[in-house]
N, C-alpha and C positions, 0 to 999 in steps of 0.2 A: 483437714480436720485435725484438731488437737486432741490428744488422748492423755487421760490422767490414769496412770496405773497405781492402785492403792492396795498395799498389803498391811499387815499388822503393826508396822512400825513407821513406814514412811511413803511418801508420794513420789513417783517419777513421772515426768511430762515428756512427751514425744509429739512431733508433728508428722503426719502423714504428708507425702508430696501433694502439691495442688494438681500436677499433671498425673492423672491416673492411667498408669501403664504398667505392664509386666508385674513384678511383685516388689514388696517392701518387707524387710525383716527387722524386727526389734530383738535385740539381745538383752533381755531382762535378767538382772542379778538379783536373786532372791536374798533376803536378809541373812540366810544361812550361809550364803557364799555360792550356792549353786547357781549356774547360768542356765537359762531357759531361752527358747526361741519361740517368738510368735510371728507368724508369717501372714501377710495381707496380699491378696491376689486381685488383680484388676479384672473385672467382668462387667460388660454392659455398662461402662462409664462410671462404676462405682467400686469401692473397696469392699472386698469379700474376706471374712475371717471364718476359718473352719476348724472343727475339732479334728484332732489327730490321735495317733496311738500314744502319744505323750501328753496330750492336753485335751481335757473336756471343756468345751464351750457351753455356757449356761446363759439363758435369758429367761427371766420370770421364774426362777428355780428349776427350770427344765433343761435337761441336757439337749442340745441341738447340734445338727451336723455342720451347718453353716449359716451365715447371715450376711446379707447385703447391708452394710453399715450405713447408719443415718445419724445425723446430728441429734443429740438427745438420748441416743441409745446407751443402755447400761448393760454390761455383761459381767458374769462371774467367770473366772478361769481357774481350773483345777489342774495342776501338773501332777502326774502319775504318782511320783514318790514323795510329794510334799503334802503336810496336812493342811497348810494355809490355803485359803481362797483368795486370789487376786481379783479385785474389782476394777473394771475398766470403764471409764466415763468418756463419751465422745461429744466434743464441743465444736462449735464453729471457731475457727482460728480468731475471728473478729467478733466475740461475743459482747453483748451489750451489758453494761452495768448502770445501776441507778444509784443515786447518792440520797442518804437519809440523815437528816440533822438529828443529833442527840439532845433532847430537851435538857436544860440544866437541872431541872427538879427530878429527873428520871433516876431511880435507884437500881433498876433492874431491867435487862432486856431478855425476853424469853424467846428462844428459837425452837421451832417445831411445826407440826402440821395442824395443830389445835387452832381453831378460829380465833382464839383469845391471845395467841402469841403476838409478839411485836414484829417478828419476822416469820411469815408463814411460808412454808416450802412444802408443797404437796407432792411428796415422792413416796413410793410404796415402802421404801427402806427406812423412812424417816419416823421417828416416835412423835406422839402427840406433843410432848415436851422433850426435845432432843438435848438442849443444855441451856444454861443461863449465864449471862454476863452481869455480875453484880458490882456495884459501886460500894467499896469499903474504905473509908478514910480518904476519899477522892482518888482512889486507885481502882481501875476496873480490872476484875478478875473473872476469866472464864472458868466455869465449874460445872462438870457434868453431874455432880452430886449422885453419881450411880444411876442416873436417869438414862443415859444413853447405851443402847445395846449395840449401836454402831461405833465406828471409830471416829474420833475427832482429831484433826491435825492443825498444829499452828506452824507455819513456815515449813511445811512438809514433813514434820516430825510429830508422831502420835502423842497426845497430851490428854490428861484428864482434868488438870486443873493448873491455871498459870495466869500470872499477872500479864496484861496486855500492854503492848508498846506500840507507838506510832508506826503504822506500816505493816503490822502483823497480818498475815493472811491465814484466815480460818477456813477450813475445808471439812465438810462432811456430806456424805451422801450426794455430791455433785453441786452442793450449795457452797458459793465462795463468798466470804465476807472479808473485806479489807478494812482494818481498824485505823481510824484517824483521829481518835479521841473526841473530837467535837461532832464528827459525823462518821457514818459507815458507807461503804460502797458494796452493793450486792448484785450478784448475777441473778435475774429472774425470780425474786421473791413475789408472792401472790398480792400482797398488799402491805400497808403501813410503812 
């Protein structure tokens, strides 16, 4: 299982061992420089993550004691003395991506959970319009226009507005978009 740990400034990626046994520890360094520990325990052939005295584990905005981790799970993690909440996305190591051609006449790509969006991603943390990618003088620019209450990352760094270049990786709320200028590659969009 591949994990994306997302804080206010960047994304860190980790892979849990394929062989589920004993325990696995991630040493996560918060952007403030403080190191935190996240421990996963093998139980009944699955990885389990648990709350502890130093860490509250949350799923669907509720503090939970523990969870048997599954592909597609999203957790929020709050460390005791830090104000920031870390979001953890769980993926299959070999996730599937689909390619979508960008029409030459297209001037804007809307990303969100609105059914009128070009890239529809139905995720509870996603806004109806999460962000737009707009063509200006033949240059594509990602701009959240203050629309996103979530965090948008390009190449693992938080951004609100930026010119896109070939190969840029856009991440928000578990959605991954790889920018190739004439087409995009997405994990799991609903349509378009």
